[in-house]
C-alpha positions in Angstrom: -18.6 -18.3 -17.5 -16.2 -21.4 -18.4 -15.8 -23.4 -15.7 -13.7 -26.1 -16.7 -11.6 -23.9 -19.0 -10.7 -21.2 -16.3 -10.1 -24.0 -13.5 -7.6 -25.4 -15.8 -6.1 -22.1 -16.6 -5.9 -21.7 -12.8 -4.5 -25.0 -12.0 -2.0 -24.3 -15.0 -0.6 -21.8 -14.0 -0.1 -23.1 -10.4 1.8 -25.1 -10.5 4.4 -23.4 -13.5 5.2 -20.3 -10.3 7.9 -21.6 -8.6 8.0 -20.4 -4.5 10.8 -18.7 -5.3 9.2 -15.9 -7.8 7.3 -14.5 -5.2 9.3 -14.4 -2.3 7.8 -18.2 -0.2 11.1 -20.4 0.9 10.8 -23.9 -1.0 11.1 -25.8 1.7 12.1 -29.4 1.9 9.2 -31.4 2.2 7.3 -29.6 -1.3 6.3 -32.1 -3.1 3.8 -29.7 -5.3 5.6 -29.3 -9.1 5.0 -25.0 -7.9 2.9 -23.7 -6.1 0.0 -24.7 -3.7 -3.6 -23.9 -3.5 -3.4 -22.4 0.1 -0.4 -20.1 -1.3 -2.1 -18.3 -4.2 -4.9 -18.1 -2.0 -3.1 -16.0 0.4 -0.8 -14.1 -2.3 -4.3 -13.1 -3.7 -5.7 -11.9 -0.7 -8.5 -14.3 -1.0 -9.9 -17.8 1.3 -8.3 -21.0 0.4 -12.0 -22.0 0.0 -13.0 -19.8 -2.6 -10.0 -20.3 -4.6 -9.9 -24.3 -4.3 -14.0 -25.1 -5.4 -12.5 -22.4 -8.7 -10.2 -24.9 -9.5 -12.6 -27.7 -8.8 -15.3 -26.2 -11.2 -17.8 -25.5 -8.4 -17.4 -22.1 -7.4 -19.2 -18.7 -7.1 -18.5 -16.4 -10.8 -15.3 -14.6 -9.5 -16.2 -10.7 -10.0 -14.1 -8.4 -11.7 -12.3 -7.8 -8.3 -11.7 -10.8 -7.7 -10.1 -12.1 -10.9 -7.7 -8.6 -11.1 -6.3 -10.3 -7.7 -6.2 -13.9 -9.1 -3.8 -11.2 -11.7 -2.0 -10.2 -9.5 -1.6 -13.3 -7.5 -0.3 -15.4 -9.9 1.6 -12.6 -11.6 0.0 -12.7 -14.8 1.0 -10.7 -17.8 -1.6 -8.4 -19.4 -2.8 -11.3 -22.3 -2.9 -13.8 -19.3 -5.0 -11.9 -17.3 -6.9 -10.6 -20.4 -7.9 -14.5 -21.1 -8.7 -15.5 -17.8 -10.8 -12.4 -18.1 -12.9 -14.1 -21.2 -12.6 -17.2 -19.5 -14.9 -15.8 -16.6 -17.4 -14.7 -18.9 -16.1 -11.0 -18.8 -15.6 -8.1 -21.1 -11.5 -7.6 -21.7 -10.4 -4.7 -19.8 -10.0 -1.5 -21.0 -5.4 -1.1 -20.5 -5.7 2.5 -20.5 -7.9 3.1 -17.2 -7.6 0.1 -16.0 -4.7 0.3 -13.4 -5.1 -2.5 -10.6 -2.8 -4.6 -12.5 0.7 -5.2 -11.5 3.4 -6.0 -13.6 4.4 -9.3 -13.1 8.2 -7.9 -13.3 6.8 -4.9 -10.0 5.9 -7.9 -8.5 8.9 -10.0 -8.4 10.3 -6.4 -7.3 8.3 -6.4 -4.3 8.3 -9.8 -3.5 11.7 -8.5 -2.9 11.0 -6.0 -0.2 9.2 -7.5 2.8 11.5 -6.7 5.3 10.7 -3.0 3.4 8.3 -0.4 4.0 7.0 -0.4 0.5 3.3 -0.5 -1.5 2.4 0.3 -4.8 0.3 2.4 -5.7 -1.4 3.8 -8.8 -1.1 7.5 -10.0 -3.9 7.8 -8.1 -3.3 7.4 -4.7 -4.7 3.5 -4.3 -2.7 1.7 -3.1 -2.5 -1.9 -4.7 -0.3 -3.8 -2.4 1.7 -3.4 0.8 4.2 -5.2 3.5 4.0 -5.7 6.6 5.9 -3.2 7.8 4.4 -0.4 5.4 1.1 -1.2 7.2 2.6 -0.7 10.6 4.2 1.8 9.5 0.7 4.3 8.0 -2.0 1.6 8.1 -3.8 -0.8 5.8 -4.1 1.6 2.3 -5.6 -1.1 1.2 -8.3 -2.2 2.2 -10.6 1.5 1.3 -13.4 0.6 -2.1 -15.2 3.5 -4.4 -13.7 6.9 -5.3 -12.3 5.7 -1.1 -9.0 3.5 -2.9 -7.9 7.0 -3.5 -6.0 8.7 -1.6 -6.6 11.6 -3.5 -9.7 11.3 -2.7 -9.6 10.9 1.5 -7.0 13.1 2.1 -10.2 15.6 1.2 -12.8 14.2 2.5 -12.1 12.0 5.6 -9.7 13.7 8.9 -8.6 10.5 9.7 -5.6 10.3 5.9 -3.8 13.4 7.8 -3.1 11.7 11.1 -0.4 9.9 9.0 1.1 14.0 8.6 2.8 16.2 11.6 0.3 19.1 11.4 2.6 21.8 9.9 3.1 19.8 7.1 -0.2 19.4 6.0 -0.5 22.6 3.9 2.3 20.9 1.8 0.6 17.9 1.6 -2.5 19.2 0.2 -1.3 20.8 -2.0 1.3 18.0 -3.6 -1.7 15.7 -3.7 -3.7 17.9 -6.4 -1.1 18.9 -8.1 -0.6 15.1 -8.4 -4.0 14.7 -9.4 -4.2 18.1 -11.4 -1.5 16.3 -13.1 -3.1 13.1 -13.9 -6.6 14.9 -14.7 -5.2 17.1 -17.5 -3.2 13.2 -19.1 -6.8 11.7 -18.9 -9.0 14.0 -19.7 -12.5 14.7 -18.9 -14.3 11.2 -18.8 -11.6 9.3 -17.0 -12.0 8.1 -13.2 -9.3 10.9 -12.2 -12.0 13.4 -13.4 -14.3 11.5 -11.8 -13.2 12.1 -8.5 -12.3 15.6 -9.0 -15.3 16.6 -10.2 -16.8 14.7 -6.6 -13.9 17.1 -4.9 -15.4 19.9 -6.2 -18.9 19.0 -5.2 -17.9 18.1 -1.4 -14.9 20.3 -0.2 -14.1 23.8 -0.2 -10.5 23.3 0.9 -9.7 21.3 -2.8 -11.8 23.8 -5.0 -9.5 26.1 -3.2 -6.2 24.7 -4.7 -7.9 23.9 -7.9 -8.2 27.0 -9.0 -5.1 27.9 -8.6 -3.7 25.1 -10.9 -1.3 23.5 -9.0 2.1 22.7 -10.6 4.6 20.1 -8.8 7.6 17.9 -10.3 6.9 13.7 -9.8 9.5 13.5 -7.6 8.9 11.6 -4.0 9.9 14.3 -1.3 10.8 13.0 2.0 8.4 12.8 4.4 7.8 12.8 8.2 5.4 10.2 9.3 3.6 10.3 13.3 2.9 7.4 13.9 1.3 7.0 17.4 3.1 4.7 19.2 7.7 5.6 18.1 5.9 9.7 17.2 7.3 11.4 14.2 10.1 9.3 11.7 11.6 11.5 9.0 12.3 9.4 6.2 13.0 9.2 2.1 11.4 8.2 -0.3 12.5 6.3 -3.9 10.2 5.3 -6.5 10.6 3.4 -9.5 7.6 4.0 -11.9 5.9 1.6 -14.5 5.0 3.5 -17.7 2.8 1.0 -18.9 0.5 0.7 -16.0 0.6 3.9 -14.5 2.0 2.2 -10.9 5.4 3.0 -8.4 7.0 0.9 -6.4 7.1 3.0 -3.5 9.8 2.0 -0.7 10.7 4.7 2.3 13.9 4.5 3.8 15.9 6.5 6.9 19.5 7.0 7.2 21.6 4.8 8.9 22.1 5.2 12.8 19.3 8.2 12.8 16.8 8.0 15.6 14.8 7.1 12.3 15.6 4.2 11.6 15.9 3.1 15.1 12.1 3.8 14.9 12.0 2.0 11.8 13.8 -0.5 13.1 11.5 -1.1 16.0 8.4 -0.8 13.7 9.3 -4.4 12.2 9.4 -6.1 15.4 6.4 -4.7 17.1 4.0 -4.9 13.8 1.2 -3.3 13.0 -0.6 -0.9 15.8 -2.7 1.3 13.7 -5.5 -1.2 12.2 -7.4 -1.8 9.9 -9.6 1.0 8.8 -13.2 0.4 7.5 -13.4 -0.5 4.2 -16.0 1.7 2.4 
């Protein structure tokens, strides 16, 4: 690990990034040429002290997960991310297999959706970023670790995952999720992360095994959804997606028809905030 060059790289990228680039107000009393350290820390989901020590060449050896968070927070390109990994002493991540890096263009669009129910997810249902309203609507889906990062895995192994949707919709979700996983598995092959999830589910979930044997196939679109909120009841939502094919990710935005009861509920939810709580990372 080259501490000095890593620290200098982080500092230069922080000073180059402007508040407007990440959806932050500039304010009247800003003296720094770019972002403040505390702003980068918040954008990277880490403590201010941890990030500051990295810039001061006295921090711990950052994990690959921490570096991925920094790449998102600093809006790094793939080339810049790979350079940062090398400075930290890691091999360059395999681009075809690693999907936790978010393209800077996708992040700029996401930053402009602060008041919407939006999230960035991988093809395996791993949530990378959520807006505050998205967390209030369906809970914090970015806190999981291991196989449980994937909604596809949690749907068949964690009953609490299904509480987000009305029970009468579970069958349709089951088939849609299995079909999505089947599509990614077919594309990526037997040595992929999709294959690891499939193998684990075949050993744990008879329900999944039964659907899997049927070779489910469905379209890649995001159909309308009914979300069951603990305080507001059922919200009928439309689902729009923006696909980033290079990163195997979706930007998903949930909306409601203006003037509808669900629209009023979504507006209310933006005021009352997160009522679902944060799940236990696992």
